[in-house]
mmCIF file of the N, C-alpha and C atoms, coordinates in Angstrom:
data_MODEL
# 
_entry.id   MODEL 
# 
loop_
_atom_site.group_PDB 
_atom_site.id 
_atom_site.type_symbol 
_atom_site.label_atom_id 
_atom_site.label_alt_id 
_atom_site.label_comp_id 
_atom_site.label_asym_id 
_atom_site.label_entity_id 
_atom_site.label_seq_id 
_atom_site.pdbx_PDB_ins_code 
_atom_site.Cartn_x 
_atom_site.Cartn_y 
_atom_site.Cartn_z 
_atom_site.occupancy 
_atom_site.B_iso_or_equiv 
_atom_site.pdbx_formal_charge 
_atom_site.auth_seq_id 
_atom_site.auth_comp_id 
_atom_site.auth_asym_id 
_atom_site.auth_atom_id 
_atom_site.pdbx_PDB_model_num 
ATOM 1   N N  . UNK A 1 1  ? 89.155  88.383 98.271  1.00 0.00 ? 1  UNK A N  1 
ATOM 2   C CA . UNK A 1 1  ? 89.205  88.714 99.704  1.00 0.00 ? 1  UNK A CA 1 
ATOM 3   C C  . UNK A 1 1  ? 87.321  88.768 100.329 1.00 0.00 ? 1  UNK A C  1 
ATOM 4   N N  . UNK A 1 2  ? 87.047  88.082 100.740 1.00 0.00 ? 2  UNK A N  1 
ATOM 5   C CA . UNK A 1 2  ? 85.879  87.794 101.150 1.00 0.00 ? 2  UNK A CA 1 
ATOM 6   C C  . UNK A 1 2  ? 85.254  89.114 102.764 1.00 0.00 ? 2  UNK A C  1 
ATOM 7   N N  . UNK A 1 3  ? 83.876  88.645 102.975 1.00 0.00 ? 3  UNK A N  1 
ATOM 8   C CA . UNK A 1 3  ? 83.693  89.703 103.627 1.00 0.00 ? 3  UNK A CA 1 
ATOM 9   C C  . UNK A 1 3  ? 83.826  88.962 105.265 1.00 0.00 ? 3  UNK A C  1 
ATOM 10  N N  . UNK A 1 4  ? 84.050  87.815 105.370 1.00 0.00 ? 4  UNK A N  1 
ATOM 11  C CA . UNK A 1 4  ? 84.254  86.930 106.516 1.00 0.00 ? 4  UNK A CA 1 
ATOM 12  C C  . UNK A 1 4  ? 86.015  87.397 106.761 1.00 0.00 ? 4  UNK A C  1 
ATOM 13  N N  . UNK A 1 5  ? 86.630  87.597 106.031 1.00 0.00 ? 5  UNK A N  1 
ATOM 14  C CA . UNK A 1 5  ? 88.192  87.352 105.564 1.00 0.00 ? 5  UNK A CA 1 
ATOM 15  C C  . UNK A 1 5  ? 88.047  88.987 105.665 1.00 0.00 ? 5  UNK A C  1 
ATOM 16  N N  . UNK A 1 6  ? 87.782  89.585 106.045 1.00 0.00 ? 6  UNK A N  1 
ATOM 17  C CA . UNK A 1 6  ? 88.027  91.150 105.937 1.00 0.00 ? 6  UNK A CA 1 
ATOM 18  C C  . UNK A 1 6  ? 87.577  91.441 107.471 1.00 0.00 ? 6  UNK A C  1 
ATOM 19  N N  . UNK A 1 7  ? 86.316  90.822 107.964 1.00 0.00 ? 7  UNK A N  1 
ATOM 20  C CA . UNK A 1 7  ? 85.900  91.296 109.166 1.00 0.00 ? 7  UNK A CA 1 
ATOM 21  C C  . UNK A 1 7  ? 86.887  90.067 110.800 1.00 0.00 ? 7  UNK A C  1 
ATOM 22  N N  . UNK A 1 8  ? 87.388  88.742 109.659 1.00 0.00 ? 8  UNK A N  1 
ATOM 23  C CA . UNK A 1 8  ? 88.543  88.328 110.774 1.00 0.00 ? 8  UNK A CA 1 
ATOM 24  C C  . UNK A 1 8  ? 89.900  89.125 110.630 1.00 0.00 ? 8  UNK A C  1 
ATOM 25  N N  . UNK A 1 9  ? 90.014  89.730 109.991 1.00 0.00 ? 9  UNK A N  1 
ATOM 26  C CA . UNK A 1 9  ? 91.419  90.578 109.720 1.00 0.00 ? 9  UNK A CA 1 
ATOM 27  C C  . UNK A 1 9  ? 90.647  91.650 110.982 1.00 0.00 ? 9  UNK A C  1 
ATOM 28  N N  . UNK A 1 10 ? 89.865  92.287 110.667 1.00 0.00 ? 10 UNK A N  1 
ATOM 29  C CA . UNK A 1 10 ? 89.875  93.263 111.568 1.00 0.00 ? 10 UNK A CA 1 
ATOM 30  C C  . UNK A 1 10 ? 89.361  93.003 113.137 1.00 0.00 ? 10 UNK A C  1 
ATOM 31  N N  . UNK A 1 11 ? 88.556  92.014 113.184 1.00 0.00 ? 11 UNK A N  1 
ATOM 32  C CA . UNK A 1 11 ? 88.684  91.428 115.101 1.00 0.00 ? 11 UNK A CA 1 
ATOM 33  C C  . UNK A 1 11 ? 89.408  90.575 115.493 1.00 0.00 ? 11 UNK A C  1 
ATOM 34  N N  . UNK A 1 12 ? 90.558  89.772 114.670 1.00 0.00 ? 12 UNK A N  1 
ATOM 35  C CA . UNK A 1 12 ? 91.590  88.988 115.442 1.00 0.00 ? 12 UNK A CA 1 
ATOM 36  C C  . UNK A 1 12 ? 92.583  88.848 113.943 1.00 0.00 ? 12 UNK A C  1 
ATOM 37  N N  . UNK A 1 13 ? 93.569  90.159 113.813 1.00 0.00 ? 13 UNK A N  1 
ATOM 38  C CA . UNK A 1 13 ? 94.218  89.925 112.944 1.00 0.00 ? 13 UNK A CA 1 
ATOM 39  C C  . UNK A 1 13 ? 95.336  88.512 112.742 1.00 0.00 ? 13 UNK A C  1 
ATOM 40  N N  . UNK A 1 14 ? 95.829  87.893 113.754 1.00 0.00 ? 14 UNK A N  1 
ATOM 41  C CA . UNK A 1 14 ? 96.870  87.009 113.420 1.00 0.00 ? 14 UNK A CA 1 
ATOM 42  C C  . UNK A 1 14 ? 95.946  85.806 112.631 1.00 0.00 ? 14 UNK A C  1 
ATOM 43  N N  . UNK A 1 15 ? 94.549  85.172 113.221 1.00 0.00 ? 15 UNK A N  1 
ATOM 44  C CA . UNK A 1 15 ? 94.025  84.243 112.679 1.00 0.00 ? 15 UNK A CA 1 
ATOM 45  C C  . UNK A 1 15 ? 93.803  84.231 111.570 1.00 0.00 ? 15 UNK A C  1 
ATOM 46  N N  . UNK A 1 16 ? 93.280  85.672 111.053 1.00 0.00 ? 16 UNK A N  1 
ATOM 47  C CA . UNK A 1 16 ? 93.180  86.161 109.313 1.00 0.00 ? 16 UNK A CA 1 
ATOM 48  C C  . UNK A 1 16 ? 94.218  85.130 108.465 1.00 0.00 ? 16 UNK A C  1 
ATOM 49  N N  . UNK A 1 17 ? 95.492  85.271 108.979 1.00 0.00 ? 17 UNK A N  1 
ATOM 50  C CA . UNK A 1 17 ? 96.527  84.745 108.196 1.00 0.00 ? 17 UNK A CA 1 
ATOM 51  C C  . UNK A 1 17 ? 97.265  83.806 108.609 1.00 0.00 ? 17 UNK A C  1 
ATOM 52  N N  . UNK A 1 18 ? 96.491  82.896 109.263 1.00 0.00 ? 18 UNK A N  1 
ATOM 53  C CA . UNK A 1 18 ? 96.898  81.511 109.141 1.00 0.00 ? 18 UNK A CA 1 
ATOM 54  C C  . UNK A 1 18 ? 97.042  80.930 107.924 1.00 0.00 ? 18 UNK A C  1 
ATOM 55  N N  . UNK A 1 19 ? 96.690  80.606 106.915 1.00 0.00 ? 19 UNK A N  1 
ATOM 56  C CA . UNK A 1 19 ? 97.005  80.198 106.047 1.00 0.00 ? 19 UNK A CA 1 
ATOM 57  C C  . UNK A 1 19 ? 98.158  80.680 105.198 1.00 0.00 ? 19 UNK A C  1 
ATOM 58  N N  . UNK A 1 20 ? 98.509  82.076 105.418 1.00 0.00 ? 20 UNK A N  1 
ATOM 59  C CA . UNK A 1 20 ? 100.000 82.322 104.553 1.00 0.00 ? 20 UNK A CA 1 
ATOM 60  C C  . UNK A 1 20 ? 101.125 82.015 105.204 1.00 0.00 ? 20 UNK A C  1 
ATOM 61  N N  . UNK A 1 21 ? 101.158 81.085 105.823 1.00 0.00 ? 21 UNK A N  1 
ATOM 62  C CA . UNK A 1 21 ? 102.657 80.700 106.548 1.00 0.00 ? 21 UNK A CA 1 
ATOM 63  C C  . UNK A 1 21 ? 102.432 81.348 108.342 1.00 0.00 ? 21 UNK A C  1 
ATOM 64  N N  . UNK A 1 22 ? 103.680 80.496 109.021 1.00 0.00 ? 22 UNK A N  1 
ATOM 65  C CA . UNK A 1 22 ? 104.250 81.090 109.974 1.00 0.00 ? 22 UNK A CA 1 
ATOM 66  C C  . UNK A 1 22 ? 104.549 82.137 110.397 1.00 0.00 ? 22 UNK A C  1 
ATOM 67  N N  . UNK A 1 23 ? 105.572 82.866 109.373 1.00 0.00 ? 23 UNK A N  1 
ATOM 68  C CA . UNK A 1 23 ? 106.311 83.981 108.999 1.00 0.00 ? 23 UNK A CA 1 
ATOM 69  C C  . UNK A 1 23 ? 105.023 85.059 109.253 1.00 0.00 ? 23 UNK A C  1 
ATOM 70  N N  . UNK A 1 24 ? 104.190 84.680 108.897 1.00 0.00 ? 24 UNK A N  1 
ATOM 71  C CA . UNK A 1 24 ? 103.229 85.889 108.334 1.00 0.00 ? 24 UNK A CA 1 
ATOM 72  C C  . UNK A 1 24 ? 102.267 85.792 109.583 1.00 0.00 ? 24 UNK A C  1 
ATOM 73  N N  . UNK A 1 25 ? 101.996 84.537 110.218 1.00 0.00 ? 25 UNK A N  1 
ATOM 74  C CA . UNK A 1 25 ? 101.530 85.001 111.676 1.00 0.00 ? 25 UNK A CA 1 
ATOM 75  C C  . UNK A 1 25 ? 102.319 85.878 113.008 1.00 0.00 ? 25 UNK A C  1 
ATOM 76  N N  . UNK A 1 26 ? 103.584 85.601 112.659 1.00 0.00 ? 26 UNK A N  1 
ATOM 77  C CA . UNK A 1 26 ? 104.501 85.940 113.623 1.00 0.00 ? 26 UNK A CA 1 
ATOM 78  C C  . UNK A 1 26 ? 104.510 87.427 113.225 1.00 0.00 ? 26 UNK A C  1 
ATOM 79  N N  . UNK A 1 27 ? 104.640 87.975 112.533 1.00 0.00 ? 27 UNK A N  1 
ATOM 80  C CA . UNK A 1 27 ? 105.097 89.210 111.910 1.00 0.00 ? 27 UNK A CA 1 
ATOM 81  C C  . UNK A 1 27 ? 103.667 90.261 112.763 1.00 0.00 ? 27 UNK A C  1 
ATOM 82  N N  . UNK A 1 28 ? 102.389 89.219 112.158 1.00 0.00 ? 28 UNK A N  1 
ATOM 83  C CA . UNK A 1 28 ? 101.266 90.054 112.610 1.00 0.00 ? 28 UNK A CA 1 
ATOM 84  C C  . UNK A 1 28 ? 100.610 89.838 114.027 1.00 0.00 ? 28 UNK A C  1 
ATOM 85  N N  . UNK A 1 29 ? 101.163 89.173 114.951 1.00 0.00 ? 29 UNK A N  1 
ATOM 86  C CA . UNK A 1 29 ? 101.116 89.044 116.028 1.00 0.00 ? 29 UNK A CA 1 
ATOM 87  C C  . UNK A 1 29 ? 101.765 90.048 116.843 1.00 0.00 ? 29 UNK A C  1 
ATOM 88  N N  . UNK A 1 30 ? 103.085 90.287 116.142 1.00 0.00 ? 30 UNK A N  1 
ATOM 89  C CA . UNK A 1 30 ? 103.868 91.195 116.618 1.00 0.00 ? 30 UNK A CA 1 
ATOM 90  C C  . UNK A 1 30 ? 103.225 92.573 116.389 1.00 0.00 ? 30 UNK A C  1 
ATOM 91  N N  . UNK A 1 31 ? 103.112 92.971 115.103 1.00 0.00 ? 31 UNK A N  1 
ATOM 92  C CA . UNK A 1 31 ? 102.574 94.516 115.004 1.00 0.00 ? 31 UNK A CA 1 
ATOM 93  C C  . UNK A 1 31 ? 101.176 94.367 115.952 1.00 0.00 ? 31 UNK A C  1 
ATOM 94  N N  . UNK A 1 32 ? 100.337 93.576 115.797 1.00 0.00 ? 32 UNK A N  1 
ATOM 95  C CA . UNK A 1 32 ? 98.876  93.303 116.893 1.00 0.00 ? 32 UNK A CA 1 
ATOM 96  C C  . UNK A 1 32 ? 99.247  93.543 118.392 1.00 0.00 ? 32 UNK A C  1 
ATOM 97  N N  . UNK A 1 33 ? 100.466 93.228 118.659 1.00 0.00 ? 33 UNK A N  1 
ATOM 98  C CA . UNK A 1 33 ? 101.123 93.423 120.139 1.00 0.00 ? 33 UNK A CA 1 
ATOM 99  C C  . UNK A 1 33 ? 101.618 95.075 120.139 1.00 0.00 ? 33 UNK A C  1 
ATOM 100 N N  . UNK A 1 34 ? 102.269 95.256 119.484 1.00 0.00 ? 34 UNK A N  1 
ATOM 101 C CA . UNK A 1 34 ? 102.532 96.858 119.183 1.00 0.00 ? 34 UNK A CA 1 
ATOM 102 C C  . UNK A 1 34 ? 101.046 98.351 119.222 1.00 0.00 ? 34 UNK A C  1 
ATOM 103 N N  . UNK A 1 35 ? 99.810  97.256 118.286 1.00 0.00 ? 35 UNK A N  1 
ATOM 104 C CA . UNK A 1 35 ? 99.398  98.368 118.356 1.00 0.00 ? 35 UNK A CA 1 
ATOM 105 C C  . UNK A 1 35 ? 98.465  97.553 117.805 1.00 0.00 ? 35 UNK A C  1 
ATOM 106 N N  . UNK A 1 36 ? 96.680  97.765 118.132 1.00 0.00 ? 36 UNK A N  1 
ATOM 107 C CA . UNK A 1 36 ? 95.552  96.516 116.987 1.00 0.00 ? 36 UNK A CA 1 
ATOM 108 C C  . UNK A 1 36 ? 95.521  97.404 115.715 1.00 0.00 ? 36 UNK A C  1 
ATOM 109 N N  . UNK A 1 37 ? 95.573  98.813 115.467 1.00 0.00 ? 37 UNK A N  1 
ATOM 110 C CA . UNK A 1 37 ? 95.954  99.246 114.198 1.00 0.00 ? 37 UNK A CA 1 
ATOM 111 C C  . UNK A 1 37 ? 96.728  98.687 113.497 1.00 0.00 ? 37 UNK A C  1 
ATOM 112 N N  . UNK A 1 38 ? 98.140  98.865 113.698 1.00 0.00 ? 38 UNK A N  1 
ATOM 113 C CA . UNK A 1 38 ? 99.246  98.279 112.726 1.00 0.00 ? 38 UNK A CA 1 
ATOM 114 C C  . UNK A 1 38 ? 99.168  96.875 112.613 1.00 0.00 ? 38 UNK A C  1 
ATOM 115 N N  . UNK A 1 39 ? 98.111  95.927 113.184 1.00 0.00 ? 39 UNK A N  1 
ATOM 116 C CA . UNK A 1 39 ? 97.709  94.567 112.979 1.00 0.00 ? 39 UNK A CA 1 
ATOM 117 C C  . UNK A 1 39 ? 96.721  94.423 111.992 1.00 0.00 ? 39 UNK A C  1 
ATOM 118 N N  . UNK A 1 40 ? 95.759  95.315 112.315 1.00 0.00 ? 40 UNK A N  1 
ATOM 119 C CA . UNK A 1 40 ? 94.938  95.060 111.365 1.00 0.00 ? 40 UNK A CA 1 
ATOM 120 C C  . UNK A 1 40 ? 95.278  95.371 109.783 1.00 0.00 ? 40 UNK A C  1 
ATOM 121 N N  . UNK A 1 41 ? 96.410  96.508 109.649 1.00 0.00 ? 41 UNK A N  1 
ATOM 122 C CA . UNK A 1 41 ? 96.868  96.822 108.305 1.00 0.00 ? 41 UNK A CA 1 
ATOM 123 C C  . UNK A 1 41 ? 97.491  95.845 107.763 1.00 0.00 ? 41 UNK A C  1 
ATOM 124 N N  . UNK A 1 42 ? 98.454  95.409 108.855 1.00 0.00 ? 42 UNK A N  1 
ATOM 125 C CA . UNK A 1 42 ? 99.238  94.595 108.111 1.00 0.00 ? 42 UNK A CA 1 
ATOM 126 C C  . UNK A 1 42 ? 98.550  92.975 107.795 1.00 0.00 ? 42 UNK A C  1 
ATOM 127 N N  . UNK A 1 43 ? 97.776  92.808 108.344 1.00 0.00 ? 43 UNK A N  1 
ATOM 128 C CA . UNK A 1 43 ? 96.863  91.330 108.107 1.00 0.00 ? 43 UNK A CA 1 
ATOM 129 C C  . UNK A 1 43 ? 96.205  91.918 106.473 1.00 0.00 ? 43 UNK A C  1 
ATOM 130 N N  . UNK A 1 44 ? 95.595  92.928 106.519 1.00 0.00 ? 44 UNK A N  1 
ATOM 131 C CA . UNK A 1 44 ? 94.663  93.408 105.288 1.00 0.00 ? 44 UNK A CA 1 
ATOM 132 C C  . UNK A 1 44 ? 95.418  93.165 103.889 1.00 0.00 ? 44 UNK A C  1 
ATOM 133 N N  . UNK A 1 45 ? 96.659  93.857 104.446 1.00 0.00 ? 45 UNK A N  1 
ATOM 134 C CA . UNK A 1 45 ? 97.577  94.062 103.286 1.00 0.00 ? 45 UNK A CA 1 
ATOM 135 C C  . UNK A 1 45 ? 98.503  92.579 102.740 1.00 0.00 ? 45 UNK A C  1 
ATOM 136 N N  . UNK A 1 46 ? 98.552  91.441 103.874 1.00 0.00 ? 46 UNK A N  1 
ATOM 137 C CA . UNK A 1 46 ? 98.817  90.381 103.584 1.00 0.00 ? 46 UNK A CA 1 
ATOM 138 C C  . UNK A 1 46 ? 97.920  89.807 102.657 1.00 0.00 ? 46 UNK A C  1 
ATOM 139 N N  . UNK A 1 47 ? 96.874  89.811 103.613 1.00 0.00 ? 47 UNK A N  1 
ATOM 140 C CA . UNK A 1 47 ? 95.491  89.362 102.833 1.00 0.00 ? 47 UNK A CA 1 
ATOM 141 C C  . UNK A 1 47 ? 94.676  89.095 101.187 1.00 0.00 ? 47 UNK A C  1 
ATOM 142 N N  . UNK A 1 48 ? 95.467  90.937 101.140 1.00 0.00 ? 48 UNK A N  1 
ATOM 143 C CA . UNK A 1 48 ? 95.490  91.603 99.691  1.00 0.00 ? 48 UNK A CA 1 
ATOM 144 C C  . UNK A 1 48 ? 95.688  91.047 98.680  1.00 0.00 ? 48 UNK A C  1 
ATOM 145 N N  . UNK A 1 49 ? 97.389  90.426 99.128  1.00 0.00 ? 49 UNK A N  1 
ATOM 146 C CA . UNK A 1 49 ? 97.657  90.213 97.847  1.00 0.00 ? 49 UNK A CA 1 
ATOM 147 C C  . UNK A 1 49 ? 97.454  88.497 97.266  1.00 0.00 ? 49 UNK A C  1 
ATOM 148 N N  . UNK A 1 50 ? 97.945  88.945 96.121  1.00 0.00 ? 50 UNK A N  1 
ATOM 149 C CA . UNK A 1 50 ? 97.152  87.458 95.091  1.00 0.00 ? 50 UNK A CA 1 
ATOM 150 C C  . UNK A 1 50 ? 98.237  86.297 94.978  1.00 0.00 ? 50 UNK A C  1 
# 
């Protein structure tokens, strides 16, 4: 995971997981609506999976 991807996870989590599939984007979008921190954590976890 590159520096640009980490910054994207922090600034706009749903955009950081666009290439992981529609379900991931929806989950991260809902987490971000619940609060910014859960969205960031979820995006970092999804992007850290191999």
